[in-house]
N, C-alpha and C positions, 0 to 999 in steps of 0.2 A: 747220176742215178737220182741224188738227194731232190735235184731242183724240177726235173724232167717232166713229172706231175703236176706242178703248180698252174701252170698255164692253164690247164681243162677244167682242174678244179675253180681256177678264177672265173674261167667263162662260164663254170653252171653257178656260181653265185651271182654274175651279172644277170644271167637267163631267171634265176630267180627272184631276183629282185624289180625284174622288169624293164631292165637295161637291154635293148636294143644294137646288137652287133653289127658290123658292116668291112668288110677286107677289103682293102686296096688302096691307092694312091690316090692321096687327097689333094684336091688344091681348091683354092677360091674363086668362085664363079662371078660372086659379088659379095659385098661387103655382110649381106646376111646367107649366102648360100655359098656351101661347101660341094663340088662336082668329085665323085669317086669314081675312079677310074674316067670310062667314056658313058658309062651305060645308067648311071643314078645322080642324082641331084638331091640333097636335104637342105630345108629352110628351116634358120631355129632364129629365135631372138637373142639368144647367147650362143656364142661359138667360143669354145676353150681350146689351147693350144698346150698340149702335157705329154710331149714327144720325147718326155724324159731327157737325161743327160747326155753329151757327145763328146768326144775329145777336144783338147784346146787346139787349134790350127799350132803346129810346130815352127813354121815359117822358116823353112831351109830346103835347099837342095835335097831330094833323097827322101823326102817326107811319106811320099808311097809306100817305101820300103818299110816303113815300121810297121809292127805290127801292135794292133790294140790290145785290153784286157779282154774282149770277146776273143779274140785270135789266141790267147795264151789258154783259155779257160778251155777251147776245142782242142788244145793239141793232143793228138794221137801216139807221141812219141816223146822222148825229152833229148832238147839240143843239148850237146855237147858244151856249149859255151852260149851263155845269155847277157845282154848287155840294157838295163833298163834307163831309160833316159827321162831322169826325172827321180826325187826322194820322196814324193809323195807315199800316203798309206797303200796306195797300189800294188807301186813299185818293191816298198820294204816289205808288204805281207806275201807275194808272190818271189819274191827273192829269196827269203826264210822257205818257204814251198820247194823252190828248183833248190837248193844247197841242199834241204833234206833229202830229195831224190838221188843227191849226187852231182848237178852241173855246176860247171864254174860259172859264178855270178859277179857281175859288176854291176854296182849304182853310180851313176853318173849324176852328179846334185849341183844345179847353178849356186846356189846360193851357201853360207857358209855350215851350213847343218842339212839334214835331213829333217821331214814332217817340223815344216818351221811354225805351225800353227802350237804344237804342242809346246808342255814346258821345258824348258831349255836342258835344264839339270837332269830332268829324265830323260829326255833323248840320248843326249852325251852316254847315258847308263847302256840304253836299248842299241847306240853305236859300238861303243865297247864289245858287247855281247854278239854282236853281227860278225863284227871282227874276228874275234875267237871263234865262231864258227865256218871263217874262212871265207865269209861273201866280203867281197872288196867295196867299200866307201869311199867314193871321188868326189870330193867338193870344191867348191866354186870352179866348178868346168862348165861354159859354155859353149854349147853344142852346137855346130854352124854348118853340118852335113853328114848324111851317109851315105853310102855307096858301094855296090858290088866289087869283090876282089878276089880272084882266087876261088871261087867257091863259098866264100862267106861276106858277111857283110862289117865295113869300117865305119866305125861313126868318129869324125873328126870333131877339132873344137879347141877354145883359148886362143892366143893371139895369133894370128895367120891361119887359123885351124890347124897346127901345125903339131896339136897334140890327138895321139890317135889311138882307139880301142876294137880291137878285133872280137867279132861273134858270130854263131852258128843262125841267132835270133837278138832282132834288136826291138822292143819293147815298147811302147809310148807308155810313160807313168808321170806325166808330167800336167795332172790335171785334166777336170775337166768341166763344161761349160753346162750350168742348169739351165733348164728354162722355169716355167712359171709354178708355184705351188698348187698345184690342182685342186686338191683336198679342199683349202683357204678357198681358190676362186670360186667354187663350185658352192660352198655354202654362203660364201656372200651374194651369187646370185641369186638362192633360195630364199635367203633371209635377210635382206637388204643391208649388205655393208655392216654386219656389228661383228666380225672376227679380222684378228690381226695373227698372223703366223707368231708363234713363240717359240724363238729359238733360245733362250735364257735359258742356261743351265743346263744344255742337253749333253749329259755324258757320251764318251766317244771312247771307243775301242780301238787299235790298231793289232789285228790277230799275229803278229808275230812269235816269236819261241824265246822266251814266254813273252804272253800278251803286254802290251800298255794301254793304260785309258787314265782317263782325264774327265772333270766335269771342273766348272766354274774359271775363276780367273787362273793367269799364270802370275808367277811371281812381279813379272813385269808390268802386266796390267792392274794389280794391286797397287805399286807402289804410282802407278798414273793416277789412280782413283782418288788419291788423298786418304784411304784408308789409314786405321791404325790397327797395325796386325802383327801377329806371330808366327813364325814358320817351324814346323814339328818335321823333320826330316831323317832319315836313316837307312839304315841298310836291314832285310830283313834274314839274309841267310844265315844266321845265328839263331832264328825262330825256330822252334820245333814245328811247326806247319813246311817251313823249308827243309830243314834239315833230313825231315823224313823223307823228301823225295830226291835228296842229292841237290837240292837248287841251289845254281853257283851265284845265278844274278837275280838278285830282290832288293828293290828301294820305294821309298815312299816318300811324298811329301805334301804337308795339308797346311792352308793359309788359313790362319784362326783369326776373326774379327776379336781385337782384344777387351772390348766394352761388352759385348754381348754373347760371344763362345763361339758366334754363329761360323757355319763353316763357308769361308770366300770362294776356296779353289781346294782339288786333291787330285792327286796325281800318282799312280801306283803305276809299276813297272816289277810284276815277276806274277807266278803261274796262279791262275783263277782272278785277277786284277778284273777282269770285266763284270765278275758277278760281286764283287766287292764294292768297285765306283757307282754299282745302284743304290747303294745305301747313302754313300753320300750323296747323291743327287737328292734323293727323298727330304733327308736331311734338311737339306738348302732349299727343296721345291716349298715345307711347311714350315721352316726357320724354326728346327731343331737345335740346341745348342750340343756342345761340346759334352756340357755336364749331363744333359737329358741323354746324349748315346750311350754315356759310360753307366748310365743306371739298368740301360739292357743287358739283360743275362743272355749271352749269345751260346747257342748248339756249339760245343766243344769235343773234339778237337776240331777247327775248320779255319779255312783263312778268313773267313768273314769276325770270327772272334780275335783276330789280330786286331781290328778296326779299336779298341780300347786304347791301346800300345800306342797308336797313331793321335792321339787325339788330347793330351794331358794338356 
């Protein structure tokens, strides 16, 4: 209901901007021609393929039995048991949704921990929290096949494919393969290659219960960079903002450069983490030090006002 109106609005914006749309299956007819179905050919000086991301190939027997995230969002009823292959953000978010709605949930992660690109210490807090909710997280599990058996799906893996997990639905959460950044490509086509995609210090959030967010370097990355820094870390469950909503899991970790006081990285786990991380992202973008951040009189009591305790 929330997203169904978006395509029509987007198409209306395209029409208002003078962008012509064609529907159908496209294929190249020549280096500068695209054929749409069988009845139309378009010629252009520049052609950009921007078809979006697609699920990464799993590469094992029974891959065709595994649902993708689109299928999960289209469910009209909740399966009793759901197995997610992969411990990325899609699996972890959907696992929390499914568990909150009453399903038995298992996440099978190939590596030693889920959310491998996030700060390890914060991910450990999320993992503990997820398990208290009843989400089964299995690490170091290499899936090697999926099959149907007795009306259910069986995921096998590890040595000799001898370890098995059964579910009524198996969901692909092992990552997606991205295409080119279309906005940057279009900008460079129009304005002579002056722009590069800037992915530095982009905040991210995983919408779990509670959410996890981060921006900038992890501790491991900061050590590798050779920067001189210190770490502020701690639990927030005793803070007034957490106690007033009965929050049982809340943690922060902030990396601060010794000489300048600049924020090198910030990682949060707790209610409203997705909003608070934007303040850290702004500080990093414009070089605002921890001392300058402490001078701000934040609206109180809010979760963002807790920031001053994180940047001593």
